C-alpha atoms as a printed R data frame, in Angstrom:
    type eleno elety resid chain resno       x       y       z
1   ATOM     1    CA   UNK     A     1  -0.221  -0.022   0.005
2   ATOM     2    CA   UNK     A     2   2.768   2.336   0.801
3   ATOM     3    CA   UNK     A     3   4.548   1.718  -2.649
4   ATOM     4    CA   UNK     A     4   1.080   2.319  -4.238
5   ATOM     5    CA   UNK     A     5   0.340   5.478  -2.621
6   ATOM     6    CA   UNK     A     6   4.137   6.510  -3.475
7   ATOM     7    CA   UNK     A     7   3.428   6.288  -6.990
8   ATOM     8    CA   UNK     A     8  -0.026   8.100  -6.708
9   ATOM     9    CA   UNK     A     9   1.939  11.204  -5.334
10  ATOM    10    CA   UNK     A    10   4.320  11.056  -8.020
11  ATOM    11    CA   UNK     A    11   2.093  10.930 -10.621
12  ATOM    12    CA   UNK     A    12  -0.017  13.893  -8.791
13  ATOM    13    CA   UNK     A    13   1.855  15.685  -6.180
14  ATOM    14    CA   UNK     A    14  -0.713  17.966  -5.731
15  ATOM    15    CA   UNK     A    15  -3.300  15.311  -4.033
16  ATOM    16    CA   UNK     A    16  -3.731  16.224  -0.371
17  ATOM    17    CA   UNK     A    17  -5.799  12.744  -0.024
18  ATOM    18    CA   UNK     A    18  -2.798  10.927  -1.176
19  ATOM    19    CA   UNK     A    19  -0.273  12.776   1.002
20  ATOM    20    CA   UNK     A    20  -2.786  12.163   3.718
21  ATOM    21    CA   UNK     A    21  -3.161   8.714   3.151
22  ATOM    22    CA   UNK     A    22   0.479   8.066   3.187
23  ATOM    23    CA   UNK     A    23   1.072   9.784   6.234
24  ATOM    24    CA   UNK     A    24  -2.088   7.781   7.977
25  ATOM    25    CA   UNK     A    25   0.271   4.457   6.508
26  ATOM    26    CA   UNK     A    26   3.514   5.881   7.833
27  ATOM    27    CA   UNK     A    27   1.886   6.369  11.246
28  ATOM    28    CA   UNK     A    28   0.592   3.111  11.362
29  ATOM    29    CA   UNK     A    29   4.440   1.788  10.779
30  ATOM    30    CA   UNK     A    30   5.141   3.951  13.090
31  ATOM    31    CA   UNK     A    31   7.410   5.716  10.743
32  ATOM    32    CA   UNK     A    32   6.241   9.022  12.784
33  ATOM    33    CA   UNK     A    33   8.751  11.992  11.088
34  ATOM    34    CA   UNK     A    34   8.132  10.588   7.673
35  ATOM    35    CA   UNK     A    35   4.638  11.088   8.418
36  ATOM    36    CA   UNK     A    36   4.686  14.253   9.804
37  ATOM    37    CA   UNK     A    37   6.834  15.329   6.730
38  ATOM    38    CA   UNK     A    38   3.883  14.200   4.204
39  ATOM    39    CA   UNK     A    39   1.263  15.980   6.590
40  ATOM    40    CA   UNK     A    40   3.462  19.166   6.241
41  ATOM    41    CA   UNK     A    41   3.480  19.069   2.525
42  ATOM    42    CA   UNK     A    42  -0.320  18.462   2.818
43  ATOM    43    CA   UNK     A    43  -0.762  21.701   4.719
44  ATOM    44    CA   UNK     A    44   1.400  23.338   2.175
45  ATOM    45    CA   UNK     A    45  -1.295  22.298  -0.416
46  ATOM    46    CA   UNK     A    46  -4.334  22.704   1.708
47  ATOM    47    CA   UNK     A    47  -3.772  24.832   4.936
48  ATOM    48    CA   UNK     A    48  -7.724  25.481   5.387
49  ATOM    49    CA   UNK     A    49  -8.421  21.529   5.489
50  ATOM    50    CA   UNK     A    50  -9.285  20.605   9.116
51  ATOM    51    CA   UNK     A    51  -8.632  16.804   8.393
52  ATOM    52    CA   UNK     A    52  -4.995  17.324   8.132
53  ATOM    53    CA   UNK     A    53  -4.864  19.002  11.386
54  ATOM    54    CA   UNK     A    54  -6.827  16.263  13.011
55  ATOM    55    CA   UNK     A    55  -4.596  14.022  11.760
56  ATOM    56    CA   UNK     A    56  -1.493  15.659  12.688
57  ATOM    57    CA   UNK     A    57  -2.887  15.976  16.276
58  ATOM    58    CA   UNK     A    58  -3.437  12.434  16.089
59  ATOM    59    CA   UNK     A    59   0.263  11.758  15.097
60  ATOM    60    CA   UNK     A    60   1.230  14.318  17.869
61  ATOM    61    CA   UNK     A    61  -0.205  12.074  20.417
62  ATOM    62    CA   UNK     A    62   1.327   9.268  19.135
63  ATOM    63    CA   UNK     A    63   4.685  11.153  19.858
64  ATOM    64    CA   UNK     A    64   3.513  12.170  23.310
65  ATOM    65    CA   UNK     A    65   3.377  15.633  22.363
66  ATOM    66    CA   UNK     A    66   0.042  16.826  24.134
67  ATOM    67    CA   UNK     A    67   0.552  20.567  23.431
68  ATOM    68    CA   UNK     A    68   1.379  20.074  19.659
69  ATOM    69    CA   UNK     A    69  -1.923  18.168  19.520
70  ATOM    70    CA   UNK     A    70  -3.931  20.581  21.457
71  ATOM    71    CA   UNK     A    71  -2.497  23.307  19.047
72  ATOM    72    CA   UNK     A    72  -3.764  21.237  16.014
73  ATOM    73    CA   UNK     A    73  -6.727  20.580  17.207
74  ATOM    74    CA   UNK     A    74  -7.391  23.919  18.087
75  ATOM    75    CA   UNK     A    75  -6.884  24.687  14.565
76  ATOM    76    CA   UNK     A    76  -9.477  22.175  13.456
77  ATOM    77    CA   UNK     A    77 -12.270  23.848  15.127
78  ATOM    78    CA   UNK     A    78 -11.043  27.433  14.115
79  ATOM    79    CA   UNK     A    79 -11.483  25.689  10.560
80  ATOM    80    CA   UNK     A    80 -14.373  23.620  11.704
81  ATOM    81    CA   UNK     A    81 -16.555  25.366  14.534
82  ATOM    82    CA   UNK     A    82 -18.979  22.528  14.779
83  ATOM    83    CA   UNK     A    83 -16.599  19.563  14.875
84  ATOM    84    CA   UNK     A    84 -17.374  18.170  18.237
85  ATOM    85    CA   UNK     A    85 -15.005  15.206  18.259
86  ATOM    86    CA   UNK     A    86 -12.288  17.758  18.224
87  ATOM    87    CA   UNK     A    87 -13.517  19.558  21.176
88  ATOM    88    CA   UNK     A    88 -14.224  16.238  22.967
89  ATOM    89    CA   UNK     A    89 -10.427  15.414  22.769
90  ATOM    90    CA   UNK     A    90  -9.322  18.856  23.522
91  ATOM    91    CA   UNK     A    91 -11.450  18.301  26.578
92  ATOM    92    CA   UNK     A    92  -9.740  14.960  27.368
93  ATOM    93    CA   UNK     A    93  -6.246  16.678  26.676
94  ATOM    94    CA   UNK     A    94  -6.838  19.126  29.262
95  ATOM    95    CA   UNK     A    95  -8.443  16.769  31.743
96  ATOM    96    CA   UNK     A    96  -5.282  14.292  31.433
97  ATOM    97    CA   UNK     A    97  -3.458  17.812  32.247
98  ATOM    98    CA   UNK     A    98  -5.684  18.569  35.247
99  ATOM    99    CA   UNK     A    99  -6.657  21.844  33.256
100 ATOM   100    CA   UNK     A   100  -9.921  21.488  34.615
101 ATOM   101    CA   UNK     A   101 -11.553  24.903  33.623
102 ATOM   102    CA   UNK     A   102 -10.265  24.394  30.027
103 ATOM   103    CA   UNK     A   103 -11.790  20.747  30.120
104 ATOM   104    CA   UNK     A   104 -15.095  21.904  31.205
105 ATOM   105    CA   UNK     A   105 -15.127  24.697  28.622
106 ATOM   106    CA   UNK     A   106 -14.970  22.370  25.855
107 ATOM   107    CA   UNK     A   107 -17.035  19.445  27.361
108 ATOM   108    CA   UNK     A   108 -19.625  22.200  27.209
109 ATOM   109    CA   UNK     A   109 -19.132  23.089  23.910
110 ATOM   110    CA   UNK     A   110 -19.497  19.403  22.606
111 ATOM   111    CA   UNK     A   111 -23.247  19.138  24.675
112 ATOM   112    CA   UNK     A   112 -24.212  22.292  22.926
113 ATOM   113    CA   UNK     A   113 -23.349  20.776  19.208
114 ATOM   114    CA   UNK     A   114 -24.780  17.220  20.503
115 ATOM   115    CA   UNK     A   115 -26.681  16.928  23.582
116 ATOM   116    CA   UNK     A   116 -26.837  13.189  23.240
117 ATOM   117    CA   UNK     A   117 -23.258  12.913  23.919
118 ATOM   118    CA   UNK     A   118 -23.254  10.809  27.324
119 ATOM   119    CA   UNK     A   119 -19.805  10.579  27.606
120 ATOM   120    CA   UNK     A   120 -19.338  14.273  27.581
121 ATOM   121    CA   UNK     A   121 -22.162  14.510  30.301
122 ATOM   122    CA   UNK     A   122 -20.343  11.940  32.347
123 ATOM   123    CA   UNK     A   123 -16.882  13.648  31.979
124 ATOM   124    CA   UNK     A   124 -18.173  17.103  32.968
125 ATOM   125    CA   UNK     A   125 -19.328  15.612  35.772
126 ATOM   126    CA   UNK     A   126 -16.065  14.101  36.592
127 ATOM   127    CA   UNK     A   127 -14.497  17.483  35.863
128 ATOM   128    CA   UNK     A   128 -17.092  19.373  38.319
129 ATOM   129    CA   UNK     A   129 -16.356  16.559  40.969
130 ATOM   130    CA   UNK     A   130 -12.912  17.263  41.162
131 ATOM   131    CA   UNK     A   131 -13.753  20.947  40.906
132 ATOM   132    CA   UNK     A   132 -15.797  20.543  44.142
133 ATOM   133    CA   UNK     A   133 -18.667  21.731  41.832
134 ATOM   134    CA   UNK     A   134 -21.289  19.170  43.465
135 ATOM   135    CA   UNK     A   135 -24.776  20.400  42.243
136 ATOM   136    CA   UNK     A   136 -23.496  20.838  38.631
137 ATOM   137    CA   UNK     A   137 -21.776  17.461  38.677
138 ATOM   138    CA   UNK     A   138 -25.111  16.171  39.988
139 ATOM   139    CA   UNK     A   139 -26.693  17.475  36.979
140 ATOM   140    CA   UNK     A   140 -24.239  15.889  34.905
141 ATOM   141    CA   UNK     A   141 -24.503  12.683  36.276
142 ATOM   142    CA   UNK     A   142 -28.231  12.943  36.014
143 ATOM   143    CA   UNK     A   143 -27.962  13.962  32.448
144 ATOM   144    CA   UNK     A   144 -25.814  11.338  31.550
145 ATOM   145    CA   UNK     A   145 -28.492   8.713  33.276
146 ATOM   146    CA   UNK     A   146 -31.339   9.863  31.595
147 ATOM   147    CA   UNK     A   147 -29.819   9.367  28.290
148 ATOM   148    CA   UNK     A   148 -28.916   5.804  29.561
149 ATOM   149    CA   UNK     A   149 -30.549   4.529  32.568
150 ATOM   150    CA   UNK     A   150 -28.612   1.761  32.927
151 ATOM   151    CA   UNK     A   151 -24.796   3.470  32.931
152 ATOM   152    CA   UNK     A   152 -23.438   2.267  36.144
153 ATOM   153    CA   UNK     A   153 -20.617   4.215  35.913
154 ATOM   154    CA   UNK     A   154 -23.184   7.607  36.312
155 ATOM   155    CA   UNK     A   155 -24.485   5.848  39.211
156 ATOM   156    CA   UNK     A   156 -21.679   5.271  41.007
157 ATOM   157    CA   UNK     A   157 -20.043   8.700  40.498
158 ATOM   158    CA   UNK     A   158 -23.190  10.684  40.863
159 ATOM   159    CA   UNK     A   159 -23.519   8.543  44.620
160 ATOM   160    CA   UNK     A   160 -20.276  10.005  45.404
161 ATOM   161    CA   UNK     A   161 -21.398  13.445  44.881
162 ATOM   162    CA   UNK     A   162 -24.322  13.073  46.961
163 ATOM   163    CA   UNK     A   163 -22.263  11.891  49.441
164 ATOM   164    CA   UNK     A   164 -19.693  14.696  49.478
165 ATOM   165    CA   UNK     A   165 -23.442  17.137  49.276
166 ATOM   166    CA   UNK     A   166 -24.481  15.059  52.534
167 ATOM   167    CA   UNK     A   167 -27.051  13.611  50.502
168 ATOM   168    CA   UNK     A   168 -26.498  10.135  51.955
169 ATOM   169    CA   UNK     A   169 -29.923   8.257  51.452
170 ATOM   170    CA   UNK     A   170 -30.006   9.574  47.686
171 ATOM   171    CA   UNK     A   171 -26.276   8.243  47.449
172 ATOM   172    CA   UNK     A   172 -26.843   4.793  48.982
173 ATOM   173    CA   UNK     A   173 -29.724   4.450  46.551
174 ATOM   174    CA   UNK     A   174 -27.820   5.132  43.826
175 ATOM   175    CA   UNK     A   175 -24.959   2.856  44.967
176 ATOM   176    CA   UNK     A   176 -27.139   0.253  45.762
177 ATOM   177    CA   UNK     A   177 -28.921   0.259  42.200
178 ATOM   178    CA   UNK     A   178 -25.518   0.255  40.551
179 ATOM   179    CA   UNK     A   179 -24.411  -2.565  42.758
180 ATOM   180    CA   UNK     A   180 -27.700  -4.608  41.447
181 ATOM   181    CA   UNK     A   181 -27.430  -3.783  37.700
182 ATOM   182    CA   UNK     A   182 -23.794  -5.080  38.400
183 ATOM   183    CA   UNK     A   183 -24.903  -8.120  39.783
184 ATOM   184    CA   UNK     A   184 -27.643  -8.988  37.387
185 ATOM   185    CA   UNK     A   185 -25.004  -8.544  34.646
186 ATOM   186    CA   UNK     A   186 -22.861 -10.903  36.556
187 ATOM   187    CA   UNK     A   187 -25.492 -13.895  36.622
188 ATOM   188    CA   UNK     A   188 -26.525 -13.330  32.904
189 ATOM   189    CA   UNK     A   189 -24.341 -16.010  31.228
190 ATOM   190    CA   UNK     A   190 -24.930 -14.885  27.546
191 ATOM   191    CA   UNK     A   191 -23.545 -11.368  28.456
192 ATOM   192    CA   UNK     A   192 -20.274 -11.459  30.236
């Protein structure tokens, strides 16, 4: 495949798609510097293509360069302000870096674009819990549970939030319900 895409680039060096595909192949082969060179060429050809920056951000993550990845994800959102996946990736990276206010803002942006994104509600709940914003965290876990009532992780985390708020009966109810669901799943041999 690498040889074929190389021939495609030789026959049409202005094909952004060919440069992108070769960079993805090279990244899979862990040839990160060569993949980065291909993306640099693609950007020279079409610096307004958000997919190129998204791919480069993914490559930067492979190279453990979160700051460069964040910069490229930001460029994706500049070019494509409705790209929820990129806002979500930015939120995750800020969460990992313990930059909670930034993570919170990006999870909120994802929810504005896609209110049904369960994991954005859940992860926003985690961020708010860490920031000791317990009422907001409770709302976030509740929103996740409204979208997916069997979300055990949201039940357990809402239990922790409610315990922190001294709502011990509600905390115990969430925890008990979560444990009952886990027990039920463990008893179902068809659904390991």
